[in-house]
C-alpha positions, 0 to 999 in steps of 0.5 A, a space after each residue: 104865892 098870894 098877893 094883892 089887896 085883901 078885903 078882910 082884916 089882916 089881924 086876928 079877931 079878938 078873943 071871946 073873953 074880950 066881951 067881958 072887958 068890953 062890957 066893963 068898958 061900956 059901963 065904966 064911968 070915970 070919977 076923975 074927969 082930969 084923968 079918965 084914961 089912967 083911971 080906966 086902965 087902973 081899974 081894968 087891970 084890977 078887975 082883969 088881973 089875968 089880962 096882960 094888957 086889957 086896954 091894948 086888947 080892947 083897942 085891938 077889939 075896937 079896930 076889929 069892930 071898925 073893920 067888921 062895920 066897914 064890911 057890913 057897910 059895903 054889903 049894906 049897899 048891895 043887899 036890901 036886908 043888910 041895910 037895917 043891920 048896917 043902921 044898927 051897927 052905926 048906932 052901936 058904933 056911935 056909942 063905942 066912939 063916945 066911950 073911946 075917949 077913956 082909952 
């Protein structure tokens, strides 16, 4: 039996089709500032009727991103070539964080 602390995410990575929902999320601009969360969920369900839970899946994808970023940050501390990549991921992470309020 395996036991101990693991360095890798303990959940399955999101499906490749989540990229389409992520692109929609990144480009979505709420028209109702009082209800951005409900508005995004409504539009996401309309645009992706085959997705059972596009917002929930998107949240899992963002959690996966955070874990992946954490791994890159650790590698960036030890490998010269990874530092630039880690900086790019920091920029992407800040963009994702700015948009996350609509979830």
